[in-house]
C-alpha positions in Angstrom: 20.8 40.3 2.8 18.5 40.5 -0.2 18.4 44.0 -0.1 22.1 44.9 -0.5 22.1 42.3 -3.4 19.3 44.5 -5.0 21.3 47.9 -4.5 24.6 46.4 -6.2 22.6 45.6 -9.7 21.5 49.0 -9.9 24.3 49.9 -12.5 22.6 51.0 -15.6 20.8 54.4 -17.1 17.5 55.5 -16.2 14.9 56.0 -19.0 15.0 59.4 -18.2 18.9 60.1 -18.8 18.8 58.6 -22.2 15.7 60.7 -23.3 17.9 63.8 -22.2 21.1 62.4 -23.7 19.0 62.0 -27.3 17.7 65.4 -26.5 21.4 67.0 -26.3 22.5 65.1 -29.2 19.7 66.1 -31.5 20.1 70.0 -30.5 24.0 70.1 -31.1 23.5 67.7 -34.7 20.7 70.6 -35.6 23.0 73.3 -34.7 26.2 71.4 -36.9 23.8 70.5 -39.8 22.5 74.4 -40.3 26.2 75.7 -40.0 27.5 73.0 -42.6 24.5 74.2 -45.1 25.0 77.8 -44.9 28.9 76.9 -45.7 28.0 74.9 -48.7 25.6 77.4 -49.6 28.2 80.0 -50.7 29.9 77.6 -53.0 26.8 77.2 -55.6 27.3 80.9 -56.3 31.0 80.9 -57.7 30.8 77.4 -58.9 27.9 78.7 -61.5 29.8 81.6 -62.7 32.9 79.5 -63.7 30.5 77.1 -65.3 29.1 79.9 -67.3 32.4 80.8 -68.6 33.1 77.2 -69.4 30.0 76.6 -71.0 30.7 79.7 -73.0 34.2 78.5 -74.0 32.8 75.1 -75.0 29.9 77.0 -77.2 32.7 79.2 -79.1 34.6 76.1 -79.9 31.6 74.4 -81.2 30.9 77.7 -83.2 34.6 77.9 -84.3 34.3 74.2 -85.4 31.7 74.9 -87.8 33.1 78.0 -89.3 36.1 76.4 -89.9 34.7 73.9 -92.1 31.9 76.2 -93.6 31.0 76.7 -97.1 30.2 80.3 -96.6 30.3 82.4 -94.1 28.5 86.2 -93.7 29.8 88.4 -91.6 27.0 91.0 -92.7 24.1 88.7 -91.0 26.5 86.8 -88.8 25.3 83.3 -90.4 27.4 80.5 -91.3 26.5 78.1 -93.9 27.8 74.4 -93.7 27.4 71.3 -96.1 26.3 68.1 -94.1 26.0 65.4 -96.5 25.4 67.3 -99.2 22.5 69.2 -97.5 23.4 72.9 -96.8 22.3 74.1 -93.5 22.4 77.5 -92.1 23.4 78.2 -88.4 22.3 81.8 -87.1 21.6 83.4 -83.8 17.6 84.0 -83.0 15.7 84.0 -79.7 18.9 83.9 -77.8 20.0 80.8 -79.2 22.4 79.5 -81.9 20.2 77.7 -84.3 21.0 75.1 -87.1 18.3 75.3 -89.9 15.9 76.2 -87.0 16.8 73.5 -84.4 18.7 75.0 -81.3 22.0 74.0 -81.4 23.4 76.3 -78.6 21.3 77.8 -75.7 21.4 81.1 -73.7 23.3 83.2 -76.1 22.7 86.9 -75.5 24.8 88.4 -78.7 26.3 86.6 -81.6 28.8 88.2 -83.9 31.2 87.4 -86.6 33.4 90.0 -88.3 36.1 89.6 -91.0 39.6 90.4 -89.4 40.9 93.1 -92.0 44.0 93.8 -90.0 45.7 90.6 -91.3 46.9 89.4 -94.7 44.9 86.1 -94.5 41.8 86.2 -96.4 39.6 83.9 -94.4 40.0 85.1 -91.3 37.3 86.1 -89.0 36.6 87.3 -85.3 33.5 85.2 -83.4 32.5 87.1 -80.4 29.8 85.3 -77.9 28.2 86.8 -74.8 26.5 83.9 -72.7 24.5 84.2 -69.7 23.0 81.0 -67.8 20.6 82.5 -65.4 17.1 84.1 -65.9 18.3 87.4 -64.5 21.8 88.1 -65.9 24.2 90.0 -63.5 27.4 89.2 -65.1 27.3 87.9 -68.6 30.8 85.8 -69.8 32.0 87.5 -73.2 34.1 85.6 -75.3 35.9 86.4 -78.5 38.3 84.0 -81.1 39.7 84.6 -84.3 38.9 81.5 -86.7 40.3 80.4 -90.0 38.2 79.2 -92.5 40.0 76.2 -94.1 37.9 75.7 -97.4 
């Protein structure tokens, strides 16, 4: 009688069965995680290219703001002279950055140029061009150009 009762109470899982299920789940999750990581590694490259262009647009907008409010714009040596609180400050390109009185204002600028727009009747219209690269080894640079009218 006691033998039959013992046989009826064996409804659980053995330790071997539980370990086997854990092992199978670990293998499946590892394969799934590896695939998922590879899919997401494709995104940063296109995201980096897009953000380089966006950064270049922001940088060009910053430079255009300085030119609009400039005391003097010199296209011969690509400098902008501004008046901040009665102090004249010079903005120029050197060492792959735009500097204001020697302090870095914008980084990773490959080229920077200011040209007077002679094709128009407006006297204080300039064409500003920047070439930006956010990577160490630039394969593709972003080049942007904007016309800027000096207000002063």
